[in-house]
C-alpha positions as CSV (number, residue, x, y, z in Angstrom):
1,M,56.1,130.0,90.9
2,T,58.1,130.3,87.7
3,I,57.3,127.4,85.4
4,A,59.8,126.0,82.8
5,F,58.6,123.6,80.1
6,L,61.0,120.9,79.1
7,F,60.5,119.2,75.7
8,P,61.8,115.7,74.9
9,G,63.9,114.6,72.0
10,Q,64.2,111.6,69.7
11,G,64.0,108.3,71.7
12,S,61.0,109.4,73.7
13,Q,58.5,108.3,71.0
14,A,56.0,105.5,71.7
15,V,53.0,104.3,69.7
16,G,49.9,105.9,71.1
17,M,51.6,109.2,72.1
18,G,49.3,112.2,72.0
19,K,46.2,110.1,71.3
20,A,44.5,111.0,74.7
21,F,45.1,114.7,74.0
22,Y,43.8,114.4,70.5
23,E,40.6,112.9,71.8
24,T,40.0,115.4,74.6
25,S,41.6,118.7,73.6
26,P,40.3,120.7,70.6
27,G,43.7,122.6,70.4
28,A,45.7,119.4,70.5
29,K,43.5,117.8,67.8
30,A,44.0,120.9,65.6
31,I,47.8,120.6,66.0
32,F,47.8,117.0,64.7
33,E,45.5,118.0,61.8
34,E,47.9,120.8,61.0
35,A,50.8,118.4,61.0
36,N,48.9,116.0,58.6
37,A,48.2,118.9,56.2
38,A,51.7,120.3,56.4
39,L,53.4,116.9,55.7
40,G,50.8,115.5,53.3
41,F,50.4,112.2,55.1
42,D,48.6,110.9,58.2
43,L,51.2,111.5,60.9
44,A,48.5,111.3,63.6
45,R,47.6,107.7,62.6
46,L,51.3,106.8,62.6
47,A,51.8,108.3,66.1
48,F,48.6,106.6,67.5
49,E,48.8,103.2,65.8
50,G,52.4,102.7,64.6
51,P,53.8,100.3,63.5
52,D,56.6,100.8,65.9
53,G,59.3,100.2,63.3
54,Q,58.0,102.9,61.0
55,L,57.6,105.4,63.9
56,A,61.2,104.8,64.9
57,M,62.5,105.9,61.5
58,T,64.2,109.3,62.1
59,A,62.3,111.2,59.4
60,N,59.0,110.0,61.0
61,T,60.1,110.2,64.7
62,Q,61.2,113.8,64.6
63,P,57.9,115.3,63.3
64,A,55.8,112.9,65.4
65,V,57.6,113.8,68.7
66,L,57.4,117.5,67.8
67,T,53.7,117.2,67.1
68,A,52.9,115.2,70.2
69,S,54.9,117.7,72.3
70,V,53.3,120.9,70.8
71,A,49.8,119.2,71.1
72,A,50.5,118.5,74.8
73,A,51.6,122.1,75.4
74,T,48.5,123.4,73.6
75,A,46.3,121.2,75.9
76,C,48.2,122.6,78.9
77,A,47.5,126.2,77.7
78,E,43.8,125.4,77.5
79,R,43.9,124.5,81.2
80,G,45.9,127.6,82.1
81,L,49.3,125.9,82.4
82,R,51.8,128.0,80.6
83,P,55.6,128.4,80.8
84,A,57.7,131.5,81.7
85,L,60.8,129.8,80.3
86,T,61.5,126.8,78.1
87,A,64.1,124.4,76.7
88,G,64.1,121.2,74.7
89,H,66.5,118.3,74.3
90,S,67.9,118.2,70.8
91,L,64.7,117.9,68.6
92,G,62.8,119.2,71.6
93,E,64.4,122.7,71.0
94,Y,62.1,123.0,68.0
95,A,59.0,122.4,70.2
96,A,60.4,125.0,72.7
97,L,60.7,127.6,69.9
98,V,57.2,126.9,68.6
99,V,55.7,127.3,72.1
100,A,57.7,130.5,72.5
101,G,56.3,131.8,69.3
102,A,59.6,132.0,67.4
103,L,58.7,129.4,64.8
104,R,55.3,128.6,63.3
105,F,54.2,125.0,64.0
106,A,53.6,124.1,60.3
107,D,57.1,125.4,59.3
108,A,58.7,123.6,62.3
109,V,57.1,120.2,61.5
110,R,58.2,120.4,57.9
111,I,61.7,121.4,58.9
112,V,62.2,118.5,61.4
113,R,60.9,116.0,58.8
114,K,63.7,117.3,56.5
115,R,66.1,117.4,59.5
116,G,65.5,113.7,60.2
117,E,66.1,112.8,56.5
118,F,69.3,114.9,56.3
119,M,70.6,113.4,59.6
120,Q,69.8,109.9,58.4
121,D,71.5,110.5,55.0
122,A,74.6,112.1,56.4
123,V,76.1,108.7,57.4
124,P,75.4,105.4,55.7
125,V,73.3,103.1,57.9
126,G,75.5,100.8,60.1
127,T,78.6,102.9,59.9
128,G,77.7,105.2,62.8
129,A,76.7,104.6,66.4
130,M,76.0,106.2,69.7
131,A,76.6,104.9,73.3
132,A,75.7,106.1,76.8
133,I,78.7,106.3,79.2
134,M,77.6,106.1,82.8
135,G,79.5,106.8,86.0
136,I,82.5,108.8,84.7
137,E,83.1,112.5,84.5
138,L,83.0,114.6,81.3
139,A,86.8,115.2,81.2
140,T,87.5,111.4,81.4
141,V,85.0,110.7,78.7
142,E,86.6,113.3,76.4
143,Q,90.0,111.7,77.1
144,V,88.6,108.2,76.3
145,C,87.2,109.6,73.0
146,A,90.6,111.0,72.1
147,E,92.3,107.7,72.7
148,A,89.6,105.6,71.0
149,A,89.4,107.7,67.8
150,Q,92.5,106.2,66.0
151,G,91.8,108.3,62.9
152,E,88.0,107.9,63.1
153,V,85.4,110.2,64.7
154,V,84.1,109.6,68.3
155,E,82.9,112.7,70.2
156,V,80.7,113.7,73.1
157,A,77.2,114.1,71.8
158,N,75.0,114.7,74.9
159,V,75.9,115.8,78.4
160,N,72.7,114.7,80.1
161,S,74.0,114.8,83.7
162,S,77.4,114.9,85.3
163,L,77.6,111.0,85.2
164,Q,75.5,110.3,82.1
165,I,77.2,111.3,78.9
166,V,76.4,110.1,75.3
167,I,79.1,109.7,72.7
168,A,78.7,109.4,68.9
169,G,80.8,108.7,65.8
170,H,82.0,105.8,63.7
171,R,80.8,102.5,65.1
172,A,84.2,100.9,65.6
173,A,85.5,104.0,67.4
174,V,82.4,104.2,69.6
175,E,82.9,100.5,70.5
176,R,86.5,101.1,71.4
177,A,85.5,104.1,73.6
178,V,82.9,102.0,75.4
179,G,85.6,99.4,76.2
180,L,88.0,102.1,77.5
181,A,85.3,103.7,79.6
182,T,84.4,100.4,81.2
183,A,88.1,99.9,82.0
184,R,88.2,103.4,83.6
185,G,85.3,102.5,85.9
186,G,82.3,103.4,83.7
187,K,79.2,101.6,84.9
188,M,76.7,100.1,82.4
189,S,78.1,101.8,79.3
190,V,75.8,100.7,76.5
191,M,75.4,101.1,72.8
192,L,72.2,102.9,71.9
193,P,69.5,101.7,69.4
194,V,69.7,104.7,67.1
195,S,69.9,104.9,63.4
196,A,72.6,107.6,63.1
197,P,75.4,109.2,65.1
198,F,73.6,112.4,66.1
199,H,75.3,115.6,67.5
200,C,78.9,114.9,66.3
201,S,80.9,116.3,63.4
202,L,79.7,113.5,61.1
203,M,76.4,115.4,61.0
204,A,78.0,118.5,59.3
205,P,76.5,117.6,55.8
206,A,73.0,117.6,57.4
207,G,73.7,121.2,58.7
208,V,74.5,122.4,55.2
209,K,71.2,121.1,53.8
210,L,69.2,122.3,56.9
211,A,70.6,125.9,56.4
212,R,68.7,126.2,53.1
213,E,65.4,125.0,54.7
214,L,65.7,127.3,57.7
215,D,66.6,130.3,55.5
216,A,63.2,129.9,53.7
217,I,61.0,130.2,56.8
218,P,60.0,133.3,58.9
219,V,61.4,133.6,62.4
220,A,60.0,135.8,65.2
221,D,61.3,137.1,68.6
222,P,60.4,134.5,71.2
223,T,57.7,135.7,73.7
224,I,59.5,133.8,76.5
225,P,63.2,133.0,76.9
226,V,64.4,129.7,75.2
227,V,67.5,128.1,76.7
228,R,69.5,126.5,73.9
229,N,71.4,123.2,73.6
230,V,74.6,124.4,72.0
231,D,75.9,126.7,74.8
232,G,73.3,126.9,77.6
233,G,72.7,130.5,76.4
234,V,69.3,132.2,76.1
235,T,67.6,133.0,72.8
236,R,65.6,136.2,73.2
237,R,65.7,137.5,69.6
238,A,64.7,136.2,66.2
239,Q,68.3,136.6,64.8
240,D,69.6,134.0,67.3
241,V,67.1,131.2,66.3
242,R,68.6,130.0,63.0
243,P,72.4,130.1,63.7
244,Y,72.0,128.0,66.9
245,L,69.6,125.5,65.4
246,L,72.2,125.0,62.6
247,K,75.1,124.6,65.1
248,Q,73.0,122.2,67.1
249,V,73.0,119.5,64.4
250,A,76.7,118.6,64.7
251,S,77.4,119.9,68.3
252,P,76.9,118.3,71.7
253,V,73.6,118.8,73.5
254,R,74.7,120.5,76.8
255,W,71.6,119.5,78.7
256,T,73.1,119.9,82.1
257,D,74.0,123.5,81.2
258,C,70.5,124.1,79.9
259,V,68.7,123.0,83.1
260,Q,71.2,124.9,85.3
261,R,70.6,128.0,83.2
262,L,66.8,127.6,83.6
263,A,67.3,127.5,87.3
264,G,69.6,130.5,87.1
265,E,66.9,132.4,85.2
266,G,64.5,131.8,88.0
267,A,62.7,128.5,87.2
268,T,61.1,127.0,90.3
269,A,58.9,124.3,88.7
270,Y,59.7,122.1,85.8
271,V,57.1,120.4,83.5
272,E,58.2,117.8,81.0
273,V,55.7,118.2,78.1
274,G,55.3,115.5,75.5
275,P,56.1,111.7,75.4
276,G,58.3,110.0,77.9
277,R,59.8,110.9,81.3
278,V,63.5,111.0,80.6
279,L,64.0,114.7,81.3
280,S,62.2,114.5,84.6
281,G,64.6,111.7,85.7
282,L,67.7,113.7,84.7
283,L,66.4,116.9,86.4
284,R,66.9,115.5,89.9
285,R,70.5,114.8,89.1
286,I,71.1,118.3,87.8
287,V,69.3,120.6,90.2
288,N,69.2,119.7,93.9
289,G,65.6,119.2,95.2
290,A,64.0,119.9,91.7
291,R,61.1,117.7,90.8
292,G,59.7,117.4,87.3
293,Q,56.1,116.8,86.5
294,S,55.6,114.8,83.3
295,V,52.7,115.6,81.0
296,E,52.1,112.8,78.6
297,D,48.3,112.7,78.9
298,P,45.4,114.7,80.4
299,A,45.9,113.1,83.8
300,G,49.5,114.5,83.7
301,V,48.1,118.0,83.2
302,D,45.9,117.5,86.3
303,R,48.9,116.4,88.4
304,A,51.1,119.3,87.1
305,L,48.4,121.9,87.9
306,A,48.0,120.4,91.4
307,A,51.8,120.4,91.9
308,V,52.2,124.0,90.8
309,A,49.2,125.1,92.9
310,G,50.8,123.4,95.9
311,G,54.1,125.0,95.3
312,S,55.9,121.7,95.0
């Protein structure tokens, strides 16, 4: 049984996330306390109590989801549930690198707080947008984006499965692309409730600022392979950590490639660690017969351990 941990990204946050681990796992509690100390404010209270609107602000969401995810992984380790491979969706890649020992948690939580600020500042609020395009292939979505651009930016941002693709860019161009996609047979294409157009070229200014932050922190060789978003490749050495995290900011998240690579590297069991169950849902559409176990709370650890023991 070769276990891969999958870590969620922004959008998976929910008020209350991580609280049950904080109350039952010494390691998880220590992670939340380390985040509070690193950031200089009570992140745990924001994650546990909200308010929702404040938690949803990008500069808060990113460190909160990272902390809840690493805390969950720490609670898993206390019970003997550890990964042989790992990957994370967008922001989740930072959790994957922390769990693999490539980044120190305190550094990562400070970096993603900055990353959230830089991504939010890259595009004035209201001028950018993202949309999920369902039911049409990647090549058609790329064609739709090219036609809809009309001098503005609209690009593929996430390839979540063969028929669920997220686009990002200038709001008017994204809206034009949604209209064209619907005309080409796209089902339920919807604008997403996000505060900035992530993973497109409009994020390039955020990458420039992030480079300075990443250059200032130590990076180690991962102890387990980390499959990365940008190209579905595998990070095994410290020197590959920074360049790919920088590229990731303004490049599409190739999640389908990530999961296929995990399978290619030998993963036979998948555990989604942290808030939400989005990645478990996508998993079934990417790898035939694969079932993900989601670990959002201590009961999730019990279920994952039972599933792994049973070989399912």
